[in-house]
C-alpha positions in Angstrom: 89.5 79.4 107.4 91.2 82.8 108.0 94.9 82.3 108.9 96.1 85.1 111.2 99.6 86.4 112.1 99.7 88.3 115.4 102.4 91.0 115.5 103.1 92.9 118.8 106.3 93.5 120.9 104.4 92.9 124.1 103.8 89.2 125.0 100.7 89.8 127.2 99.0 91.5 124.2 99.8 88.6 121.9 98.4 86.2 124.5 95.3 88.3 124.9 94.7 88.5 121.2 95.2 84.7 120.8 92.6 84.1 123.6 90.0 86.4 122.0 90.6 84.8 118.5 90.1 81.3 120.0 86.3 82.0 120.2 86.0 82.3 116.4 85.8 78.9 114.8 86.9 80.2 111.4 90.1 81.8 112.7 93.4 80.0 112.9 96.5 81.7 114.5 99.3 80.8 112.0 102.0 82.5 114.0 103.2 85.3 116.2 106.0 87.9 115.8 107.3 90.5 118.2 108.8 93.1 115.8 108.6 94.4 112.3 111.5 92.3 111.0 110.0 89.1 112.3 106.7 90.1 110.9 108.1 90.4 107.4 109.9 87.0 107.7 106.8 85.3 108.9 104.5 87.0 106.4 106.7 85.7 103.6 106.9 82.2 105.1 103.3 81.7 106.3 101.3 83.8 103.7 98.6 84.6 106.3 95.2 86.0 105.2 95.2 88.6 108.0 97.8 90.4 110.1 96.9 91.9 113.5 99.7 94.5 113.5 101.0 96.8 116.3 102.5 100.1 115.1 105.3 101.2 117.5 107.8 98.3 117.6 111.6 97.9 117.7 113.3 97.8 114.3 110.6 99.0 112.0 107.1 100.3 112.6 103.8 98.6 111.7 103.3 101.3 109.1 106.6 100.2 107.4 105.6 96.6 107.4 102.2 97.3 105.9 103.7 99.4 103.2 106.3 96.7 102.3 104.2 93.6 102.3 104.7 91.6 99.1 101.8 90.6 96.9 99.4 89.0 97.4 99.1 91.2 100.4 97.2 90.0 103.5 94.5 92.1 105.1 95.8 94.2 107.9 94.1 95.3 111.2 96.2 97.7 113.2 96.2 97.1 117.0 97.8 100.1 118.8 97.8 102.3 121.8 98.2 105.4 119.7 95.6 107.2 117.6 97.8 109.6 115.7 98.6 107.1 113.0 95.1 106.5 111.9 95.1 108.7 108.8 98.3 107.1 107.5 97.0 103.7 108.3 93.8 104.0 106.4 95.7 105.4 103.4 97.3 102.0 103.3 93.8 100.5 103.0 93.9 98.6 106.3 90.6 96.9 107.3 90.4 98.5 110.7 92.3 100.4 113.4 91.8 99.1 116.9 92.9 101.1 120.0 94.3 99.2 123.0 93.0 97.9 125.3 91.1 95.9 122.6 87.8 94.3 123.7 86.1 91.3 122.2 83.2 93.2 120.6 85.5 95.6 118.8 87.7 92.8 117.5 84.7 90.8 116.4 83.5 93.8 114.4 86.9 94.1 112.7 86.9 90.4 111.9 83.4 90.7 110.4 84.7 93.4 108.1 87.4 91.0 106.9 84.9 88.2 106.3 82.8 90.6 104.2 85.6 91.7 101.9 85.8 90.2 98.4 88.7 88.0 97.5 89.3 89.9 94.3 92.0 92.1 92.9 90.0 95.3 93.9 91.8 95.5 97.3 95.2 95.1 95.6 94.4 97.9 93.2 93.2 100.2 95.9 96.3 99.6 98.0 98.6 100.1 95.1 96.9 103.4 94.4 97.4 104.5 98.0 101.1 103.5 97.9 101.7 105.7 94.9 101.5 108.9 97.0 104.8 110.7 97.6 106.5 109.8 100.9 106.9 113.0 103.0 109.5 111.4 105.3 112.6 109.4 104.5 111.8 105.8 103.5 113.0 102.6 105.1 113.3 99.3 103.4 113.1 95.7 104.7 115.7 93.5 103.0 116.7 89.9 103.3 120.1 89.1 105.0 120.5 85.4 105.1 117.6 83.9 107.1 116.7 87.3 108.5 115.5 90.8 107.5 117.3 94.1 108.0 116.0 97.7 108.0 117.9 99.9 105.5 117.4 103.7 105.8 116.9 105.7 102.6 120.2 107.7 103.1 122.1 104.5 102.7 120.5 103.4 99.5 122.4 103.8 96.2 120.1 102.1 93.8 117.7 99.2 93.2 118.5 96.7 90.5 116.4 94.0 88.8 117.8 90.6 88.1 115.3 88.3 86.7 112.4 88.0 89.2 114.5 89.3 92.1 115.2 92.9 93.3 118.6 93.9 94.6 119.1 96.9 96.9 122.6 98.2 96.7 123.6 100.2 99.8 126.7 101.9 101.1 127.4 98.7 103.2 126.7 96.0 100.6 123.8 94.6 98.6 120.6 92.8 99.8 117.6 91.1 98.3 114.0 92.3 98.8 110.5 91.3 97.7 109.0 94.3 96.0 109.6 94.6 92.2 111.1 97.7 90.7 107.7 98.6 89.3 106.2 98.4 92.8 109.0 100.5 94.3 108.7 103.1 91.6 105.0 103.5 92.4 105.6 103.7 96.1 108.6 106.0 96.3 108.7 109.8 96.1 109.8 110.7 92.5 111.6 113.8 93.9 114.1 111.4 95.6 114.1 108.2 93.4 114.3 107.9 89.7 113.9 105.0 87.3 116.9 105.3 84.9 116.2 102.1 82.9 114.2 98.9 83.0 116.9 97.4 85.3 117.7 100.2 87.7 116.0 102.7 90.1 118.4 105.2 91.7 118.5 107.3 94.8 118.9 110.8 93.3 120.9 111.9 96.4 123.5 109.2 95.6 124.3 110.7 92.2 127.6 112.7 92.0 128.0 113.1 88.2 126.0 112.7 85.0 127.9 111.8 81.9 126.3 112.4 78.5 127.0 109.9 75.8 126.3 109.6 72.1 122.7 108.9 71.0 121.2 111.2 73.8 121.8 108.6 76.4 124.2 108.8 79.3 125.6 107.4 82.6 125.3 108.3 86.2 128.2 108.1 88.6 127.1 107.2 92.2 128.9 108.3 95.4 130.3 104.7 95.5 132.0 105.3 92.2 129.7 102.9 90.4 128.5 103.9 87.0 125.0 103.0 85.7 123.6 103.4 82.2 120.7 105.7 81.7 118.3 104.9 78.9 118.0 107.4 76.1 114.3 108.2 76.7 114.9 108.8 80.4 118.0 110.9 80.2 116.4 114.3 79.8 113.9 113.6 82.6 116.7 112.5 84.8 118.4 115.9 84.4 115.2 117.7 85.2 114.7 115.5 88.3 118.2 116.2 89.5 117.7 119.9 89.1 114.8 119.7 91.4 115.9 117.0 93.8 116.3 117.9 97.5 119.8 117.8 98.9 120.7 115.0 101.3 
């Protein structure tokens, strides 16, 4: 059985997709979401095998959702009225890209592709490789806030910290918890804008106001919040080089 999450901000589209999926005996609709934030909440709760995902939605786009899904990642089929996102979508290793209005034959073809895919780590590796490319536009992050998710823009981020198995995003307005690990974030984010200063911290270079050398070739960074973070000895020289070439906020 393939458990599906339907994500679209238009109720008639969700109803239409549910009706078309009903003719497939091996498909179970696990839930519906009407925006990117709800999609992340439900993906974390339901762990679907497949997400039928709209792209242009309030709060965060389907591209943002697909890029931020925690492992093990479900398969994704984009369902959208816009064709200009196709290249970016397939770089995220989605199964298919359906243009609205979606017909039964085209949806069946996409579902057959899902059925034919191996349930191995190959897809995870391919997607991780795609996510390692630099982000040409400012990133956005989906974070937990109580029982909900919020969207935090890159310019508000000070740093990411690792505490056990959890990742903490520290922003100008407070701190939040999120699903991706520091290793995953480091792979996904543009190294010209984000830098891993230690095993426990990944900083926004544009949040740095001062670098303080210390004995033993290590140092500290001072962030615009006034917070100081230790930089490991082996990363200190690379940090200085990254700051020298970092774009200004």
